ZAGU-176086 format. One record per atom (N, C-alpha, C): residue in three letters; atom name; x, y, z. Coordinates in steps of 0.05 Angstrom, whole numbers, plus 5000, padded with zeros to 4 digits. Example, Ala and Ser with C-alpha at 12.3 -4.5 7.8 and 13.67 -1.06 7.14 Angstrom:
BEGIN
NODE   rest   atom      x      y      z
NODE    Ala      N   5264   4886   5156
NODE    Ala     CA   5246   4910   5156
NODE    Ala      C   5264   4934   5156
NODE    Ser      N   5257   4955   5142
NODE    Ser     CA   5273   4979   5143
NODE    Ser      C   5258   5001   5157
REM end
This chain:
BEGIN
NODE   rest   atom      x      y      z
NODE    Met      N   0396   7475   8991
NODE    Met     CA   0382   7497   9004
NODE    Met      C   0420   7518   9012
NODE    Ile      N   0418   7538   9003
NODE    Ile     CA   0443   7552   9003
NODE    Ile      C   0461   7555   9041
NODE    Asn      N   0476   7536   9044
NODE    Asn     CA   0493   7549   9050
NODE    Asn      C   0506   7564   9068
NODE    Lys      N   0522   7561   9049
NODE    Lys     CA   0550   7585   9052
NODE    Lys      C   0551   7599   9016
NODE    Ile      N   0554   7619   9017
NODE    Ile     CA   0569   7631   8992
NODE    Ile      C   0591   7633   8984
NODE    Leu      N   0601   7631   8971
NODE    Leu     CA   0641   7642   8963
NODE    Leu      C   0645   7653   8959
NODE    Leu      N   0656   7682   8977
NODE    Leu     CA   0663   7707   8956
NODE    Leu      C   0691   7725   8964
NODE    Ala      N   0699   7727   8956
NODE    Ala     CA   0732   7730   8944
NODE    Ala      C   0736   7767   8933
NODE    Lys      N   0744   7783   8947
NODE    Lys     CA   0762   7793   8945
NODE    Lys      C   0802   7803   8941
NODE    Lys      N   0788   7806   8909
NODE    Lys     CA   0807   7825   8890
NODE    Lys      C   0842   7831   8909
NODE    Glu      N   0857   7816   8925
NODE    Glu     CA   0872   7843   8940
NODE    Glu      C   0905   7858   8919
NODE    Gly      N   0905   7832   8896
NODE    Gly     CA   0926   7842   8874
NODE    Gly      C   0928   7816   8867
NODE    Pro      N   0952   7809   8847
NODE    Pro     CA   0956   7788   8827
NODE    Pro      C   0946   7758   8843
NODE    Asn      N   0955   7746   8867
NODE    Asn     CA   0972   7728   8867
NODE    Asn      C   0957   7734   8895
NODE    Asn      N   0940   7743   8909
NODE    Asn     CA   0933   7771   8938
NODE    Asn      C   0913   7758   8939
NODE    Val      N   0884   7736   8939
NODE    Val     CA   0861   7737   8935
NODE    Val      C   0856   7727   8966
NODE    Arg      N   0833   7741   8989
NODE    Arg     CA   0833   7738   9008
NODE    Arg      C   0787   7723   9005
NODE    Thr      N   0785   7700   9019
NODE    Thr     CA   0764   7702   9024
NODE    Thr      C   0754   7692   9038
NODE    Asn      N   0727   7704   9034
NODE    Asn     CA   0704   7711   9050
NODE    Asn      C   0681   7695   9054
NODE    Tyr      N   0669   7665   9082
NODE    Tyr     CA   0653   7656   9074
NODE    Tyr      C   0634   7666   9088
NODE    Arg      N   0607   7672   9080
NODE    Arg     CA   0592   7687   9099
NODE    Arg      C   0560   7668   9107
NODE    Asn      N   0547   7662   9120
NODE    Asn     CA   0534   7646   9123
NODE    Asn      C   0499   7661   9123
NODE    Leu      N   0494   7645   9091
NODE    Leu     CA   0476   7663   9076
NODE    Leu      C   0438   7666   9110
NODE    Asn      N   0439   7634   9127
NODE    Asn     CA   0421   7640   9141
NODE    Asn      C   0431   7660   9174
NODE    Ser      N   0447   7686   9165
NODE    Ser     CA   0460   7700   9195
NODE    Ser      C   0442   7728   9182
NODE    Arg      N   0432   7745   9197
NODE    Arg     CA   0429   7762   9204
NODE    Arg      C   0428   7777   9178
NODE    Asn      N   0457   7778   9170
NODE    Asn     CA   0467   7805   9159
NODE    Asn      C   0470   7785   9128
NODE    Lys      N   0450   7786   9122
NODE    Lys     CA   0439   7781   9089
NODE    Lys      C   0437   7803   9081
NODE    Asp      N   0439   7828   9090
NODE    Asp     CA   0447   7852   9067
NODE    Asp      C   0462   7852   9057
NODE    Asp      N   0492   7850   9079
NODE    Asp     CA   0522   7836   9071
NODE    Asp      C   0535   7814   9054
NODE    Val      N   0515   7803   9051
NODE    Val     CA   0527   7784   9048
NODE    Val      C   0534   7777   9008
NODE    Ile      N   0526   7794   8993
NODE    Ile     CA   0540   7807   8962
NODE    Ile      C   0556   7839   8963
NODE    Lys      N   0576   7848   8974
NODE    Lys     CA   0577   7876   8953
NODE    Lys      C   0594   7870   8936
NODE    Met      N   0593   7902   8919
NODE    Met     CA   0594   7907   8896
NODE    Met      C   0633   7905   8896
NODE    Tyr      N   0655   7903   8916
NODE    Tyr     CA   0677   7904   8923
NODE    Tyr      C   0683   7873   8922
NODE    Leu      N   0657   7862   8929
NODE    Leu     CA   0675   7832   8932
NODE    Leu      C   0670   7818   8896
NODE    His      N   0692   7798   8896
NODE    His     CA   0689   7785   8873
NODE    His      C   0696   7753   8877
NODE    Val      N   0668   7735   8863
NODE    Val     CA   0662   7701   8871
NODE    Val      C   0691   7697   8851
NODE    Val      N   0713   7689   8863
NODE    Val     CA   0730   7665   8843
NODE    Val      C   0735   7635   8849
NODE    Ile      N   0739   7622   8835
NODE    Ile     CA   0741   7603   8842
NODE    Ile      C   0766   7584   8850
NODE    Met      N   0765   7566   8869
NODE    Met     CA   0788   7564   8887
NODE    Met      C   0781   7540   8878
NODE    Lys      N   0808   7526   8864
NODE    Lys     CA   0813   7506   8858
NODE    Lys      C   0825   7495   8893
NODE    Glu      N   0828   7496   8914
NODE    Glu     CA   0846   7475   8932
NODE    Glu      C   0810   7470   8950
NODE    Ala      N   0799   7476   8947
NODE    Ala     CA   0769   7479   8963
NODE    Ala      C   0773   7455   8967
NODE    Arg      N   0766   7436   8977
NODE    Arg     CA   0770   7402   8987
NODE    Arg      C   0738   7398   8986
NODE    Cys      N   0716   7421   8998
NODE    Cys     CA   0688   7417   9018
NODE    Cys      C   0671   7430   8996
NODE    Leu      N   0683   7440   8975
NODE    Leu     CA   0657   7458   8974
NODE    Leu      C   0657   7438   8932
NODE    Tyr      N   0631   7451   8924
NODE    Tyr     CA   0625   7444   8901
NODE    Tyr      C   0629   7469   8895
NODE    Leu      N   0624   7483   8873
NODE    Leu     CA   0637   7507   8846
NODE    Leu      C   0615   7490   8822
NODE    Leu      N   0587   7525   8825
NODE    Leu     CA   0575   7507   8810
NODE    Leu      C   0568   7547   8788
NODE    Pro      N   0579   7535   8757
NODE    Pro     CA   0581   7569   8741
NODE    Pro      C   0557   7577   8738
NODE    Ile      N   0532   7577   8765
NODE    Ile     CA   0502   7584   8745
NODE    Ile      C   0505   7633   8745
NODE    Leu      N   0492   7635   8753
NODE    Leu     CA   0477   7655   8760
NODE    Leu      C   0461   7669   8787
NODE    Leu      N   0472   7672   8807
NODE    Leu     CA   0445   7682   8827
NODE    Leu      C   0445   7718   8831
NODE    Ile      N   0438   7723   8833
NODE    Ile     CA   0422   7738   8839
NODE    Ile      C   0413   7756   8867
NODE    Tyr      N   0418   7762   8877
NODE    Tyr     CA   0415   7777   8899
NODE    Tyr      C   0419   7803   8915
NODE    Lys      N   0404   7827   8918
NODE    Lys     CA   0408   7851   8918
NODE    Lys      C   0412   7870   8905
NODE    Asn      N   0412   7870   8873
NODE    Asn     CA   0416   7875   8859
NODE    Asn      C   0449   7861   8846
NODE    Phe      N   0454   7853   8860
NODE    Phe     CA   0493   7841   8852
NODE    Phe      C   0483   7827   8831
NODE    Gln      N   0505   7817   8818
NODE    Gln     CA   0508   7803   8802
NODE    Gln      C   0523   7777   8818
NODE    Val      N   0535   7753   8810
NODE    Val     CA   0539   7735   8837
NODE    Val      C   0555   7720   8816
NODE    Lys      N   0577   7714   8797
NODE    Lys     CA   0582   7684   8776
NODE    Lys      C   0580   7665   8783
NODE    Tyr      N   0592   7647   8813
NODE    Tyr     CA   0599   7620   8825
NODE    Tyr      C   0589   7637   8853
NODE    Ile      N   0574   7605   8853
NODE    Ile     CA   0552   7593   8882
NODE    Ile      C   0571   7581   8892
NODE    Ala      N   0582   7577   8911
NODE    Ala     CA   0590   7555   8933
NODE    Ala      C   0567   7551   8945
NODE    Leu      N   0561   7508   8947
NODE    Leu     CA   0554   7495   8966
NODE    Leu      C   0570   7479   8976
NODE    Ser      N   0552   7470   9004
NODE    Ser     CA   0574   7457   9015
NODE    Ser      C   0564   7428   9020
NODE    Ile      N   0567   7402   9031
NODE    Ile     CA   0578   7386   9026
NODE    Ile      C   0560   7388   9040
REM end
């Protein structure tokens, strides 16, 4: 089961803010928003990043993160 999804909002060329939202929370409608873009975090030590396409609430996310 996908516990966490890796979401990041690009605020600049080198400034990326990441948000981790729990899919089991009651804010499932806010998990994926249009202004959030998924990025590959190379320094993520506890997450597997899989290049698959997840469609949730009519928004497309190219990368999801599975918690180990």
